[in-house]
LUMDRENVEX-9367 format. One record per residue: z, y, x of N, C-alpha, C, CB in turn. Coordinates in steps of 0.1 Angstrom, whole numbers, padded with zeros to 4 digits, always signed. Glycine has a CB too. Layout:
N
ZYXZYXZYXZYX ...
***
This chain:
327
+0002+0132+0052+0008+0126+0041+0000+0135+0033+0024+0127+0039 -0003+0131+0018-0011+0137+0009-0021+0131+0006-0014+0149+0011 -0033+0136+0011-0044+0128+0006-0052+0136-0008-0038+0112+0001 -0062+0130-0012-0070+0130-0022-0067+0124-0039-0080+0122-0016 -0058+0114-0037-0060+0105-0048-0050+0111-0056-0058+0089-0045 -0045+0104-0071-0036+0107-0078-0021+0103-0073-0040+0103-0090 -0022+0093-0061-0010+0092-0053-0002+0103-0045-0013+0084-0044 -0011+0117-0044-0007+0126-0036+0005+0128-0037-0012+0137-0038 +0010+0134-0048+0025+0136-0048+0035+0126-0043+0029+0136-0062 +0033+0114-0045+0041+0101-0043+0039+0098-0026+0033+0086-0053 +0029+0102-0022+0027+0103-0004+0036+0113-0001+0011+0108+0003 +0036+0127-0006+0044+0134+0001+0058+0133+0003+0042+0143-0003 +0062+0124-0008+0077+0118-0010+0079+0106+0000+0079+0112-0026 +0069+0102+0001+0070+0091+0012+0068+0098+0027+0059+0080+0010 +0062+0107+0030+0058+0115+0043+0072+0121+0044+0044+0127+0042 +0078+0128+0036+0089+0135+0039+0102+0128+0043+0091+0144+0029 +0101+0115+0033+0115+0107+0042+0111+0101+0053+0122+0093+0033 +0102+0099+0059+0096+0093+0072+0100+0102+0083+0081+0091+0072 +0094+0117+0078+0094+0128+0087+0110+0130+0090+0086+0140+0081 +0119+0130+0081+0135+0132+0082+0139+0121+0089+0144+0134+0068 +0134+0109+0090+0142+0096+0097+0135+0098+0110+0140+0079+0090 +0122+0101+0116+0120+0100+0126+0128+0105+0137+0111+0103+0126 +0133+0099+0149+0142+0101+0160+0137+0115+0166+0142+0087+0171 +0142+0124+0164+0139+0137+0171+0141+0139+0185+0146+0146+0166 +0153+0128+0193+0153+0129+0206+0141+0121+0211+0165+0125+0211 +0136+0111+0204+0124+0104+0213+0111+0108+0209+0125+0088+0212 +0108+0114+0195+0093+0121+0191+0095+0137+0189+0087+0115+0175 +0085+0142+0192+0083+0160+0188+0075+0156+0176+0074+0173+0202 +0081+0154+0165+0071+0152+0152+0069+0165+0145+0077+0141+0141 +0056+0162+0136+0049+0175+0129+0047+0166+0115+0033+0182+0139 +0051+0173+0106+0046+0171+0090+0033+0177+0088+0055+0179+0080 +0021+0169+0087+0006+0171+0083+0002+0165+0070-0003+0165+0094 +0002+0178+0061-0006+0173+0050-0017+0178+0045+0000+0173+0041 -0024+0170+0039-0038+0166+0036-0038+0170+0020-0041+0150+0039 -0049+0179+0017-0048+0182+0001-0067+0182-0002-0038+0202-0002 -0068+0183-0015-0081+0187-0015-0086+0201-0012-0085+0185-0027 -0076+0213-0008-0083+0222-0003-0079+0224+0014-0080+0234-0012 -0079+0214+0020-0076+0214+0033-0063+0209+0038-0077+0226+0037 -0062+0210+0052-0049+0205+0060-0041+0217+0063-0053+0198+0073 -0028+0213+0064-0017+0222+0070-0005+0215+0077-0010+0230+0060 +0000+0222+0084+0013+0213+0093+0022+0222+0095+0011+0206+0108 +0034+0215+0097+0047+0224+0099+0054+0213+0110+0057+0227+0082 +0063+0222+0118+0069+0214+0130+0083+0212+0121+0070+0223+0147 +0091+0205+0132+0104+0200+0130+0116+0211+0122+0108+0196+0145 +0108+0224+0126+0120+0232+0122+0114+0238+0105+0123+0246+0136 +0104+0235+0102+0096+0239+0091+0087+0250+0093+0103+0241+0080 +0085+0255+0103+0076+0264+0105+0063+0261+0106+0078+0269+0113 +0053+0268+0099+0040+0266+0095+0032+0270+0111+0036+0278+0080 +0022+0255+0112+0016+0261+0126+0003+0258+0124+0022+0254+0140 -0009+0259+0132-0023+0257+0133-0026+0243+0133-0029+0264+0146 -0038+0236+0129-0042+0223+0130-0055+0221+0128-0036+0215+0123 -0059+0217+0137-0076+0212+0139-0077+0198+0131-0081+0210+0158 -0082+0194+0120-0085+0181+0111-0097+0179+0121-0089+0183+0091 -0107+0183+0126-0117+0177+0134-0114+0168+0148-0124+0187+0136 -0103+0175+0151-0097+0170+0166-0085+0162+0165-0093+0183+0177 -0079+0165+0151-0067+0157+0151-0054+0161+0160-0072+0144+0154 -0053+0176+0162-0046+0180+0173-0041+0194+0165-0055+0181+0188 -0027+0197+0170-0019+0211+0167-0025+0220+0176-0001+0211+0169 -0026+0232+0170-0033+0244+0179-0019+0253+0182-0048+0254+0170 -0018+0252+0196-0007+0260+0204-0014+0269+0215+0004+0250+0211 -0011+0283+0213-0013+0293+0224-0032+0291+0225-0002+0287+0240 -0037+0289+0216-0054+0292+0216-0058+0277+0222-0059+0308+0229 -0050+0264+0222-0056+0252+0225-0053+0242+0217-0053+0247+0236 -0059+0232+0218-0056+0220+0208-0047+0210+0213-0068+0212+0204 -0038+0208+0209-0026+0197+0214-0030+0184+0208-0009+0201+0210 -0038+0173+0212-0040+0161+0203-0028+0156+0201-0049+0150+0207 -0026+0148+0187-0014+0139+0182-0017+0129+0193-0015+0132+0165 -0005+0124+0197-0005+0111+0204-0003+0099+0194+0006+0111+0214 +0002+0098+0185+0003+0089+0174+0006+0098+0160+0015+0078+0177 +0000+0088+0150-0004+0092+0136+0005+0082+0127-0020+0090+0134 +0016+0086+0121+0023+0076+0110+0016+0079+0099+0039+0079+0106 +0010+0069+0096+0002+0072+0085+0010+0070+0068-0011+0062+0088 +0011+0078+0061+0016+0076+0046+0011+0083+0036+0029+0078+0045 -0004+0082+0038-0011+0087+0028-0017+0077+0019-0021+0095+0035 -0011+0075+0007-0013+0063-0004-0025+0066-0008-0004+0062-0016 -0034+0060-0011-0050+0056-0020-0056+0063-0010-0054+0063-0038 -0070+0070-0013-0079+0075-0004-0072+0089-0001-0094+0075-0011 -0077+0094+0010-0085+0088+0023-0076+0078+0032-0089+0101+0034 -0065+0076+0027-0056+0071+0042-0052+0057+0040-0042+0081+0046 -0051+0051+0026-0051+0035+0026-0063+0027+0023-0042+0031+0015 -0074+0035+0024-0084+0026+0020-0090+0024+0034-0094+0032+0009 -0086+0033+0048-0093+0030+0059-0103+0042+0066-0101+0019+0055 -0104+0053+0053-0117+0060+0057-0111+0071+0069-0126+0067+0043 -0099+0074+0068-0090+0083+0078-0093+0076+0092-0072+0084+0073 -0088+0063+0089-0085+0054+0102-0099+0055+0111-0080+0037+0097 -0113+0055+0104-0124+0055+0115-0124+0067+0121-0137+0053+0110 -0120+0079+0116-0120+0090+0124-0108+0090+0133-0121+0101+0115 -0097+0084+0132-0086+0082+0142-0090+0073+0154-0074+0075+0136 -0098+0062+0151-0107+0054+0158-0114+0060+0168-0116+0048+0149 -0119+0068+0161-0132+0076+0174-0124+0083+0178-0148+0085+0169 -0114+0091+0177-0109+0101+0186-0101+0091+0196-0099+0112+0178 -0097+0080+0195-0088+0072+0201-0072+0073+0201-0092+0073+0212 -0068+0080+0188-0054+0084+0182-0048+0072+0179-0053+0093+0169 -0041+0066+0182-0032+0055+0176-0026+0057+0162-0020+0052+0185 -0023+0049+0155-0018+0050+0144-0011+0038+0138-0027+0056+0136 -0002+0041+0126+0009+0031+0122+0003+0020+0112+0022+0039+0115 -0009+0023+0104-0015+0018+0095-0026+0007+0100-0019+0029+0089 -0031-0001+0090-0042-0009+0093-0053-0005+0099-0046-0014+0082 -0062-0013+0105-0076-0011+0108-0086-0008+0097-0081-0023+0114 -0097+0000+0100-0104+0007+0088-0111-0008+0079-0118+0020+0095 -0111-0018+0085-0120-0031+0076-0109-0037+0068-0128-0045+0086 -0097-0040+0074-0087-0045+0065-0082-0040+0055-0078-0049+0070 -0080-0022+0061-0076-0012+0051-0086-0013+0038-0076+0003+0057 -0101-0013+0042-0108-0012+0030-0109-0023+0023-0120-0008+0031 -0111-0035+0030-0107-0051+0022-0096-0051+0010-0101-0062+0034 -0082-0045+0016-0071-0047+0009-0070-0039-0004-0061-0044+0017 -0077-0027-0001-0075-0018-0011-0085-0021-0023-0078-0004-0005 -0094-0028-0020-0102-0035-0033-0097-0046-0038-0116-0038-0032 -0091-0045-0050-0083-0055-0057-0092-0069-0059-0078-0049-0071 -0105-0068-0061-0112-0079-0066-0116-0087-0051-0127-0075-0075 -0119-0076-0039-0124-0084-0025-0111-0092-0022-0129-0073-0011 -0100-0086-0023-0090-0090-0016-0089-0104-0022-0077-0080-0016 -0088-0104-0035-0087-0120-0044-0096-0130-0039-0093-0119-0060 -0108-0126-0038-0116-0133-0033-0114-0141-0016-0127-0124-0034 -0109-0132-0009-0106-0137+0006-0093-0143+0009-0107-0127+0015 -0080-0137+0000-0068-0144+0000-0067-0161-0005-0059-0135-0008 -0078-0162-0015-0079-0177-0018-0082-0184-0009-0087-0180-0026 -0089-0179+0001-0094-0190+0012-0084-0194+0021-0106-0186+0020 -0072-0182+0020-0060-0185+0030-0052-0194+0020-0051-0169+0036 -0053-0200+0011-0046-0206+0002-0036-0202-0006-0043-0214+0007 -0037-0186-0008-0028-0180-0016-0034-0178-0028-0023-0167-0011 -0026-0182-0041-0029-0182-0057-0033-0167-0059-0015-0187-0067 -0042-0166-0068-0045-0153-0077-0046-0158-0091-0060-0146-0072 -0048-0147-0099-0049-0149-0114-0060-0148-0116-0042-0141-0124 -0068-0157-0129-0081-0159-0132-0083-0144-0134-0085-0169-0143 -0098-0139-0131-0102-0126-0134-0118-0125-0135-0098-0117-0123 -0122-0113-0140-0136-0110-0140-0138-0097-0135-0141-0112-0153 -0147-0095-0126-0151-0081-0122-0162-0072-0130-0156-0082-0109 -0160-0061-0132-0171-0057-0140-0171-0039-0135-0166-0061-0159 -0176-0028-0142-0175-0017-0136-0179-0006-0149-0185-0017-0122 -0174+0007-0146-0173+0017-0154-0189+0020-0161-0167+0029-0144 -0189+0021-0175-0200+0023-0184-0201+0009-0188-0213+0029-0178 -0198-0002-0184-0201-0014-0191-0200-0016-0206-0194-0023-0186 -0206-0022-0214-0207-0026-0228-0196-0032-0229-0218-0034-0233 -0183-0033-0233-0173-0040-0235-0178-0056-0241-0165-0033-0244 -0187-0054-0252-0190-0069-0260-0199-0075-0249-0198-0068-0276 -0201-0070-0238-0212-0077-0232-0204-0087-0222-0223-0067-0224 -0191-0085-0220-0184-0091-0213-0177-0105-0218-0178-0082-0210 -0176-0117-0208-0174-0128-0212-0160-0131-0209-0182-0136-0207 -0150-0128-0219-0135-0131-0217-0132-0144-0220-0127-0122-0227 -0141-0154-0225-0139-0167-0228-0129-0177-0217-0153-0171-0230 -0130-0174-0205-0123-0180-0197-0108-0176-0194-0131-0181-0187 -0106-0162-0200-0091-0158-0195-0083-0159-0208-0089-0140-0189 -0073-0158-0207-0059-0157-0217-0053-0143-0220-0047-0165-0211 -0051-0139-0233-0043-0127-0232-0028-0132-0228-0044-0118-0247 -0021-0119-0224-0024-0108-0222-0034-0104-0207-0011-0102-0223 -0040-0095-0211-0050-0093-0198-0044-0079-0195-0070-0094-0201 -0047-0076-0180-0046-0065-0173-0062-0057-0169-0037-0072-0160 -0062-0048-0174-0074-0041-0168-0071-0028-0159-0082-0036-0179 -0078-0034-0145-0071-0024-0133-0086-0019-0127-0060-0033-0118 -0082-0006-0123-0092-0001-0111-0089-0009-0099-0090+0016-0107 -0103-0011-0095-0102-0020-0080-0096-0015-0070-0113-0023-0074 -0098+0001-0070-0093+0010-0057-0086+0021-0062-0105+0017-0046 -0073+0017-0063-0061+0028-0070-0048+0021-0065-0060+0030-0089 -0038+0030-0068-0023+0022-0063-0014+0032-0075-0018+0025-0041 -0001+0027-0073+0010+0030-0079+0007+0029-0097+0014+0046-0073 -0001+0017-0099-0005+0015-0113-0012+0027-0122+0008+0011-0120 -0018+0036-0115-0026+0044-0121-0038+0039-0129-0029+0051-0111 -0044+0042-0139-0054+0034-0145-0052+0019-0150-0064+0034-0136 -0040+0014-0148-0037+0000-0154-0033+0002-0168-0024-0008-0145 -0038-0009-0176-0035-0010-0188-0033-0025-0192-0044-0003-0196 -0022-0030-0198-0023-0043-0205-0027-0042-0219-0011-0049-0205 -0035-0051-0219-0040-0054-0236-0037-0066-0241-0055-0053-0239 -0038-0069-0252-0033-0080-0257-0046-0084-0272-0016-0076-0260 -0051-0075-0273-0064-0081-0282-0079-0075-0278-0061-0078-0300 -0087-0082-0282-0099-0076-0277-0105-0062-0279-0108-0083-0282 -0100-0057-0291-0104-0045-0292-0101-0035-0288-0105-0042-0300 -0088-0039-0276-0082-0027-0269-0090-0023-0256-0066-0029-0265 -0101-0034-0256-0110-0036-0238-0115-0022-0234-0125-0047-0237 -0120-0015-0249-0129-0003-0245-0121+0008-0238-0137+0003-0258 -0111+0012-0246-0101+0021-0240-0095+0018-0226-0091+0022-0249 -0093+0004-0223-0085+0003-0210-0097+0004-0199-0077-0012-0209 -0108+0000-0204-0121+0004-0195-0123+0020-0191-0135-0001-0203 -0119+0027-0202-0122+0040-0197-0110+0044-0190-0127+0050-0209 -0100+0042-0193-0088+0045-0183-0087+0042-0171-0078+0042-0187 -0093+0027-0165-0093+0024-0153-0106+0031-0149-0092+0009-0150 -0116+0035-0153-0127+0045-0148-0124+0055-0141-0134+0050-0158 -0112+0062-0147-0107+0072-0144-0104+0074-0129-0098+0073-0152 -0099+0063-0122-0097+0061-0108-0106+0055-0099-0086+0055-0108 -0115+0047-0104-0126+0039-0101-0137+0035-0108-0122+0029-0098 -0149+0032-0102-0162+0027-0109-0161+0013-0108-0176+0033-0104 -0152+0005-0100-0149-0010-0100-0139-0014-0106-0147-0017-0088 -0142-0022-0115-0130-0029-0123-0127-0040-0123-0130-0028-0133 -0116-0045-0122-0112-0061-0127-0102-0062-0137-0108-0070-0114 -0105-0072-0147-0101-0078-0159-0092-0092-0151-0116-0082-0169 -0079-0091-0156-0072-0099-0148-0065-0107-0156-0065-0092-0140 -0063-0120-0158-0053-0125-0167-0037-0124-0163-0057-0139-0169 -0030-0121-0173-0018-0116-0172-0012-0129-0169-0014-0108-0185 -0001-0133-0159+0008-0142-0154+0022-0140-0159+0007-0143-0140 +0029-0147-0166+0040-0143-0170+0052-0151-0158+0041-0147-0185 +0062-0142-0158+0071-0150-0146+0078-0136-0140+0059-0160-0131 +0085-0141-0128+0093-0130-0124+0088-0120-0113+0105-0134-0120 +0086-0108-0114+0077-0100-0104+0088-0097-0093+0070-0086-0110 +0080-0099-0080+0089-0097-0068+0078-0090-0058+0096-0112-0061 +0082-0083-0050+0076-0077-0035+0081-0079-0025+0076-0065-0034 +0071-0085-0016+0077-0088-0002+0076-0080+0010+0073-0099+0003 +0082-0071+0016+0080-0059+0023+0075-0072+0040+0099-0045+0023 +0069-0067+0048+0063-0073+0059+0062-0061+0070+0049-0081+0055 +0062-0065+0081+0058-0055+0094+0058-0062+0110+0071-0043+0094 +0052-0057+0116+0051-0065+0132+0057-0054+0140+0035-0070+0139 +0067-0057+0148+0072-0049+0159+0076-0057+0171+0084-0041+0154 +0076-0055+0184+0080-0064+0195+0069-0077+0193+0096-0068+0193 +0059-0075+0188+0047-0083+0187+0052-0095+0178+0041-0087+0202 +0062-0094+0168+0066-0105+0158+0061-0099+0144+0082-0108+0160 +0060-0109+0137+0058-0105+0124+0074-0109+0115+0043-0113+0117 +0078-0096+0111+0086-0101+0101+0084-0096+0087+0101-0100+0104 +0094-0107+0081+0095-0105+0064+0106-0099+0062+0095-0119+0054 +0105-0084+0056+0118-0076+0054+0129-0077+0044+0113-0065+0053 +0122-0089+0033+0132-0090+0023+0120-0093+0009+0143-0075+0023 +0126-0098+0002+0122-0101-0012+0129-0093-0023+0124-0115-0014 +0122-0083-0032+0129-0078-0042+0123-0079-0056+0131-0065-0039 +0136-0085-0064+0129-0087-0077+0129-0076-0086+0135-0098-0085 +0118-0075-0095+0116-0063-0103+0117-0066-0118+0101-0056-0100 +0124-0058-0125+0128-0061-0137+0124-0047-0145+0143-0066-0137 +0110-0048-0152+0107-0036-0155+0115-0035-0170+0091-0033-0155 +0116-0022-0173+0122-0020-0189+0112-0017-0198+0132-0008-0191 +0099-0018-0194+0084-0015-0199+0080-0030-0200+0073-0004-0188 +0067-0030-0206+0060-0043-0208+0055-0048-0192+0047-0041-0219 +0052-0037-0184+0050-0044-0169+0056-0031-0160+0030-0049-0165 +0054-0034-0147+0058-0021-0139+0048-0012-0134+0066-0026-0127 +0049-0003-0144+0038+0008-0144+0043+0019-0135+0034+0014-0160 +0036+0031-0139+0040+0039-0132+0054+0046-0131+0031+0045-0132 +0055+0045-0146+0073+0052-0152+0081+0040-0148+0076+0055-0173 +0079+0028-0146+0089+0019-0143+0090+0022-0126+0085+0004-0148 +0078+0025-0120+0083+0025-0105+0088+0038-0101+0071+0022-0095 +0085+0047-0107+0088+0060-0102+0101+0069-0112+0073+0067-0102 +0102+0063-0124+0110+0074-0134+0122+0066-0140+0101+0081-0148 +0126+0056-0129+0137+0048-0131+0138+0036-0144+0148+0057-0133 +0127+0033-0149+0125+0024-0159+0123+0009-0156+0115+0028-0166 +0130+0007-0142+0128-0007-0138+0143-0009-0132+0115-0010-0125 +0147-0020-0131+0157-0025-0121+0152-0033-0111+0167-0032-0126 +0155-0030-0097+0153-0037-0087+0165-0044-0077+0144-0030-0080 +0163-0054-0076+0172-0063-0071+0168-0069-0059+0175-0072-0081 +0177-0066-0047+0175-0072-0030+0188-0079-0028+0173-0058-0016 +0188-0089-0024+0175-0100-0022+0174-0105-0039+0179-0117-0010 +0160-0111-0041+0156-0114-0054+0165-0126-0059+0141-0118-0053 +0167-0126-0073+0175-0137-0076+0165-0151-0080+0186-0133-0089 +0161-0154-0069+0152-0168-0072+0155-0179-0061+0134-0164-0071 +0150-0191-0066+0152-0203-0057+0150-0204-0042+0143-0213-0061 +0158-0203-0035+0156-0206-0017+0141-0212-0016+0170-0220-0008 +0136-0218-0023+0122-0224-0020+0111-0214-0026+0120-0239-0026 +0113-0211-0033+0103-0199-0039+0103-0190-0029+0107-0191-0054 +0113-0185-0025+0117-0173-0014+0106-0178-0002+0136-0174-0007 +0109-0188+0002+0101-0193+0014+0085-0194+0015+0106-0206+0015 +0083-0197+0001+0070-0198+0000+0065-0183-0003+0067-0209-0012 +0069-0176-0011+0068-0160-0010+0065-0154+0006+0082-0154-0015 +0074-0157+0014+0074-0152+0029+0063-0159+0036+0088-0155+0037 +0059-0174+0030+0045-0182+0039+0036-0172+0033+0039-0201+0035 +0033-0172+0021+0021-0166+0015+0018-0151+0024+0023-0163-0002 +0030-0143+0022+0031-0130+0027+0025-0130+0043+0046-0125+0025 +0032-0141+0055+0027-0137+0066+0010-0142+0068+0037-0143+0077 +0009-0154+0058-0006-0157+0058-0016-0148+0056-0009-0166+0050 -0012-0138+0047-0022-0127+0044-0020-0116+0057-0018-0119+0029 -0009-0114+0057-0007-0103+0068-0016-0108+0082+0010-0102+0072 -0012-0120+0087-0021-0126+0099-0036-0128+0098-0016-0139+0101 -0036-0135+0087-0051-0139+0080-0061-0126+0080-0049-0145+0061 -0055-0116+0073-0063-0103+0071-0063-0093+0085-0057-0095+0059 -0056-0096+0097-0058-0086+0105-0049-0075+0103-0070-0082+0106 -0037-0074+0092-0030-0065+0087-0022-0059+0101-0020-0071+0073 -0018-0046+0101-0009-0040+0112+0001-0033+0105-0017-0031+0121 +0013-0028+0110+0022-0019+0109+0030-0025+0095+0014-0004+0109 +0032-0016+0085+0043-0020+0075+0036-0025+0059+0054-0004+0073 +0036-0036+0057+0029-0037+0043+0037-0043+0034+0017-0044+0043 +0034-0043+0021+0042-0050+0009+0030-0060+0001+0049-0037-0002 +0037-0070-0001+0028-0081-0008+0035-0082-0022+0028-0097+0000 +0031-0081-0034+0036-0082-0047+0031-0095-0054+0031-0070-0055 +0041-0103-0060+0038-0116-0066+0044-0118-0080+0042-0125-0059 +0040-0124-0089+0046-0128-0098+0048-0143-0096+0040-0124-0108 +0062-0151-0097+0067-0163-0098+0067-0171-0112+0079-0162-0094 +0059-0174-0117+0061-0183-0128+0072-0193-0129+0050-0190-0129 +0074-0198-0142+0087-0209-0141+0082-0220-0136+0094-0213-0154 +0068-0222-0137+0061-0233-0131+0052-0234-0121+0056-0239-0138 +0048-0239-0109+0040-0235-0105+0044-0225-0090+0034-0228-0117 +0034-0223-0082+0037-0213-0070+0032-0200-0073+0030-0218-0058 +0040-0190-0065+0038-0175-0066+0021-0173-0067+0045-0168-0053 +0018-0162-0076+0005-0158-0077+0006-0141-0072-0001-0161-0093 -0004-0138-0063-0004-0127-0057-0012-0117-0068-0010-0128-0042 -0003-0105-0067-0008-0093-0075-0018-0084-0069+0003-0085-0079 -0012-0082-0056-0018-0069-0048-0011-0069-0035-0017-0054-0056 -0017-0062-0028-0012-0059-0012-0014-0044-0010-0021-0068+0000 -0002-0040-0006-0002-0024-0001+0000-0024+0013+0009-0014-0007 -0011-0015+0018-0007-0014+0031-0006-0001+0036-0015-0022+0039 -0001+0009+0028+0006+0018+0030+0017+0022+0019-0004+0028+0032 +0026+0010+0020+0036+0012+0009+0043+0021+0006+0043+0004+0008 +0049+0027-0002+0058+0036-0007+0069+0036+0001+0061+0035-0020 +0076+0048+0006+0087+0049+0015+0097+0061+0012+0082+0050+0029 +0095+0063-0001+0105+0075-0005+0119+0068-0012+0096+0086-0016 +0127+0073-0015+0140+0070-0019+0140+0060-0029+0149+0082-0023 +0129+0058-0040+0127+0051-0048+0121+0039-0046+0124+0057-0055 +0114+0040-0035+0106+0027-0030+0112+0017-0026+0098+0029-0020 +0107+0005-0029+0110-0009-0025+0116-0012-0012+0100-0016-0026 +0103-0009-0004+0109-0010+0014+0116-0007+0017+0103-0006+0024 +0121+0006+0016+0133+0013+0024+0146+0005+0015+0134+0032+0024 +0146+0001+0005+0157-0009+0000+0160-0020+0006+0153-0014-0012 +0147-0027+0012+0149-0039+0015+0154-0036+0031+0135-0047+0012 +0149-0027+0039+0155-0024+0050+0172-0021+0049+0147-0013+0053 +0173-0014+0040+0189-0012+0039+0196-0024+0038+0194-0004+0027 +0190-0033+0029+0196-0048+0026+0197-0057+0038+0187-0057+0014 +0187-0057+0045+0191-0061+0059+0197-0058+0071+0186-0063+0063 +0204-0044+0067+0208-0032+0077+0203-0029+0090+0221-0034+0079 +0192-0023+0085+0182-0017+0093+0177-0003+0091+0172-0025+0093 +0180+0006+0097+0181+0023+0095+0167+0025+0092+0187+0033+0107 +0162+0036+0085+0145+0040+0085+0145+0046+0099+0139+0052+0072 +0153+0051+0107+0149+0058+0120+0149+0045+0130+0161+0070+0124 +0155+0035+0129+0153+0022+0136+0139+0017+0134+0163+0011+0132 +0136+0013+0121+0125+0009+0115+0112+0018+0120+0129+0010+0101 +0112+0028+0118+0099+0038+0123+0098+0039+0139+0102+0055+0118 +0108+0036+0146+0108+0038+0160+0102+0025+0166+0123+0041+0166 +0107+0015+0159+0099+0001+0163+0087+0002+0160+0102-0012+0156 +0082+0008+0148+0069+0009+0145+0057+0015+0152+0069+0014+0135 +0064+0029+0159+0060+0039+0164+0055+0030+0178+0071+0053+0165 +0066+0021+0184+0064+0018+0196+0052+0004+0197+0078+0016+0203 +0053+0000+0186+0042-0012+0186+0029-0007+0185+0044-0023+0173 +0027+0004+0175+0016+0011+0173+0010+0015+0189+0019+0024+0164 +0019+0021+0196+0014+0027+0211+0011+0017+0219+0024+0036+0220 +0018+0005+0219+0017-0008+0225+0001-0012+0222+0029-0017+0217 -0001-0013+0209-0012-0020+0203-0026-0013+0208-0011-0020+0185 -0024+0001+0210-0035+0012+0214-0038+0008+0226-0029+0028+0215 -0027+0006+0237-0031+0006+0250-0039-0012+0253-0016+0012+0261 -0038-0021+0244-0043-0033+0245-0056-0035+0238-0034-0041+0242 -0064-0024+0233-0079-0026+0226-0087-0014+0232-0079-0026+0208 -0099-0014+0227-0105-0005+0232-0108+0002+0218-0116-0009+0241 -0114+0013+0221-0117+0026+0208-0134+0029+0210-0106+0045+0213 -0138+0032+0202-0133+0031+0187-0137+0015+0183-0141+0043+0177 -0131+0008+0173-0130-0003+0166-0128-0004+0152-0123-0008+0172 -0132-0012+0143-0129-0010+0133-0118-0025+0126-0144-0007+0127 -0118-0032+0137-0108-0043+0132-0094-0044+0139-0115-0057+0133 
***
C-alpha cells in the first residue's frame, strides 16, 4: 500500500481494510508501505520489521524471507500503472493485480479509450493534448460543452475539472498538468453514473454488482468520492437491460485487455443509447467508503472470503505461467 502519487493516503485506507480482512489462519500477512522516503513493514501484531525492497522480502534473523504473494493496493503510481509489477515479475512473486502491459494501458485514459472502442465499448468524444500547450491552438469544434479536462494518468478524480466555457480551459489544463503531462479533453455525457465491479476467481469472471452514483456536486470528484458528497446505491436503479449491457461491456474489457484480479469499470448511462465508458480502475478502492466493498456486501460476500478467493487465484495463475512476463 502507499505509493508516490496523490492517492497515497487513499491507498493506505484500502490497504489497511484488506490487511485486517485477510484470513489469519490461512495467511501470515505483513503490511508493507511504500512512500517517497522508502519502504516500511509491520507484522499482524503491528510490530515494525525489516524489509528489503530490492528482493521484496521480510528480513528475519539476518536472512531475507521472500514474499509468497503480494496483495497490491497501491493506487496510482507505481502500483496501478504496472511499474512495480515489472519488478514482481522479474522476481517471480505472484501478485493480485493486472500484468504490467495491461496495467500501463488501462492507467492511460486516452490509450484505453482507443483500444476499448475496438472491443465495441462506446466512449465519449475527446481530444488528446499535453501540458504547456497553448489553449487557443486546440480545436474544440467537434466537442460540446460541458467538457472534462483530465490527466491521462491519475485516479480519484485528482486534476479533473469540469468546464462549461472556453475561457476556463487554460486553468483546467494547468490543474490537469499537476498530475500528468498527458491530458485528455472529453465531452461530458449526461446520464446516470454507475460503477461495475469485476473479478476472477476459480477461473471464472464474476461481475460483482452495479452501483449507482448520485453526486451532490457537479460530478463525482474527490469530495464526492471520499467526503460523503455522493449517494451510492447498490444495486443501481437502472433497467435490467441496461444492467446486462453494462456487465457485458465490463466483461469484454476485462477479458479483452487481459485484466486479472479485481477491477472496476465506470460508465455513464444516457437516457437514450448504450452505456459510455468513463474509465477503468485496475486497483480500485477497498476502504470503507469505496464502491467495491459495498458491492460485495450487497451480494453477501465478506471481504475475508473475497480476498481468500483472489489470493488462491493469483497463486494458481503463477503456477501456470512463465516468469518474467509483461502480459
